[in-house]
N, C-alpha and C positions, 0 to 999 in steps of 0.2 A: 357235713357233720352228721355222725350217727346219732339219731334221736334216742337210741337205747342206752347211751352212755350217761352215767351219773357224773363221773369225774374222769378227767384225762389230763395227763401232764406230757409236755413235749420239751425235751432237753432241760428238764429241771435240774438246776445246779446250785450247790451251796459250798462256798469256800470260807474257811476261817483263817484269814491270813494266807499262809502258804499251804494250809491243809485242805485238801479236796475231800470234804466229807460226803458229798453227793455230786455225781457227775453224769450229765446227760441222761437223766431218768425219764424214760418214756413208759407211761403206765395208763391202763384203762380199767375201769370198773363199770359193770353194766347194772341195770335196774334189777333189784331182787337178788343180786349175786353176793355170795360171801367168799371173800378171798383171804389168803394168808400172806403175810410178808415175813419171810424167814431169812436168816443169815447169822453169821457169828457176831460176837460183840465187836462193835466198831464198823459193822458192814454198811451202815447208813440208814438203817430201818427207822429209828426214831427221828433222825434228821429229816428224812423224807416226810414223816407225819407232821413235824413242826413247820415245814414249809407249806403244806397244803392247808393247814389249820391256821397259818399266819402267826403262830407263836414266835416264829422268826421270819424275816423277810429273805426271799431267795436272792441269790447272786444273779442268776439269769434263768431263762426258760419261761414257759407259758403254762398256766393252769386254766382248764376249762371245767366249769361246773354246770351241769345240765345244758351243755352245748355252747355256753357263753363264756368268753374270757373273763376271768376274775382277778382282782388284785386286792384281796382283803387287807385292811389296814391293821387288823389284830384278831385275836381269837373270838372276841365278842361279835365282831362283824361276821365271822365264819359261822358262829353259833346262830346268829340271827338269820343266816341264809339256810339253816336247816342241818348243819353239821355238828354233831355232838361227839365229844372225845372223852374217853376214860383213860387218863394217864396213870402211870404207876404210882404217882404221889396222891392220887384220888381227889385232891382239892376239896376236902371236907373240912367243915368247921367243928372241931372237937367238942366245944362247949354248947353247941346248938343241938336241938332234937332233929328227928328225921324230916318232918315237914319243912322246918326252917332251912335244912340243907338241900332238900329237893328244890325249893324255890329261891335259893340263894342267888341274889342278883336279879330276880324276876318275881319279887314278892307281889302278892295280890293285895292291893290297897283298898281298904274299906272307906276311909275318909282321908283324902289327900290334903295334908297340912304341911307340906314341905318336910323338913327334918323331923317334924312331930306327927307325921302321918300315922294313922292307925291301921294295922294290918288286919285282913280278914282271916284270922287264924283258923276258924272253923272250916271255911272253904278250902284253905290250904291243906288241912288235915284230911278232909274228905277226898280231895283229889290225890293226896299222897296214898291213901289206902287203896284207891282205885288203881293207881300206878303200880303199887306193890302186887296187887291181885293180878293185874294184867301180865306181869312178868314172873308170877309165881314166887315172889320173894316173901319169905316168912320172917317178920320182925315181931317178936312177942309184944313189945310196947314201943310204939313210935314216939312216945313222949320222952323216952330216955335220951340222954345226951349221947352223941356219937362215941365219945371217948370210953363209954361203958360197954361198948359192943365188941364182939370178936372181929378178927381180921376178915373172916368170911362175910359177916353181916355188913361190915363197913364197905367191902367191895361190892356187895349186892346193892347197897343203897346207892353207890356211885353209878352202877350200871342201870338201876331202875330210874335214876334221874335222867340219864342219857336216853333211855328208851322212852321215857314219858314225853320228852321234848323234841327228840330227833324226828324231823319230818322228812328228811332226805337221806341221811347217812350217819352211821355210827362207826367210830374208830375206837378200838380197844388195844391198849399197849400192855402186853403181858398181864392179862387180867387175873391169872391164877398162879403167878410166879411164887407167891408167899403163902399159898393156901394148902390146907390138908386135903385128903382124898374126898371126903364128903362135901366140903365147901367147893372144891373144884368141880365136882359133879353138878352142884347146884348152879354154878355159873355157866357151865356148858349147857345145861337145860334151858337157861335163859336165852343163850345164843340160838339154840334150836327153835325156841319160840319166836325169836325175831325173824328167823328164816321163814317160818310159816306165815308170819305177818307180811312178808315181802320187803322187810327193811334191809337195804344193802349194808354190808359190814366189811370193814378192814380189820383183820386180826393180826397183831404182831405177837408171835409166840416162838419160843425155843422148843416147845413140846410137839414133836412130830406126830406122836400118837393122837394128840388133840387136833392138830392141823388136819390130818387125814380123816378124822371123824366128823369134822365140822364144816369144812369149806368146799367150794367148787373148784377153785384154781389156786395155785401156789406160785407166788413171785419170789424169786431168790435173789438176794442182794449179796455182793461180795466186794469189799474194798471200795465202797461208795458207788458201785454200779449195779444195775440190774443185769444179771448174767443168764437168766433163764426164767421161763414161765411154763408150768405144766398143768394139765388137767389132773385132778385128784384121781379119777377113775382110770387114767392111762399111765400112771406113774407109781412109784413106791418110795419108801424112805431111803433106800440105797441110792437111787438116782438123785434125790434132793440133796442128800449128804455129799455126794460127789460134786455137785455144783457149788455147795457151800464151801467146800474145801479146795475147790479149784481143779479137781481131777477132770471134771467134765463141764463144758458150757452148755447152755440151753440149745435145743435143736435148731433154733433160728438165730443163734448168736446173741451177742450182748445187746441189751436195751431194745428188744424187739417185742412185738405183740404176738399173742397166740392167735 
């Protein structure tokens, strides 16, 4: 087993009845590496992420995390292992402020009194401000409810939450799909900051300009299979598009490692 690997899948497969959404996916991510998962709609990208984060249970195959086989029972167990995910839905509580969202499900308790426990709101706010500063996220007033914030601010809160708690891996599913130019640039700067910190990242994106700007390697999915993997510096958008559309397969064939 390669000690440099953070996550590896072997033969990862997911069927929904007769639909083969993911088939024999062999994948590797190394320490400090940023990779992109690309493909057309329905290619299996989000299905792949849902399996490795245990949002859904795989039909077959193996998942190794830090060299050890894992079978997470659900996303909370994956999160506790050090995997943080920013899904397109963001999973934010609209009526709560920023600190409450950052610590949602892992609140800091001042006095443990069961359902009447008193939270340490001051410490949660202080740690929230440090997390926002570390990721260069600018929120004018963290006491505001999430529902009063722009789409970009909401996205940045979700990313800051992931960055604050991810000890091993961050996964982002289309983090800039609904954002404007300035908000997209802010999210991309956060991703660059994570790279400098050595935090491994899986980025799902349709934006090839973004992909080539931000990642080290690109994994291409098509019709539920991994059809190629390329180094960013040794490829271009035309090659990746040709694999996405089926004109060309990866140099080493389907479901192979680079």
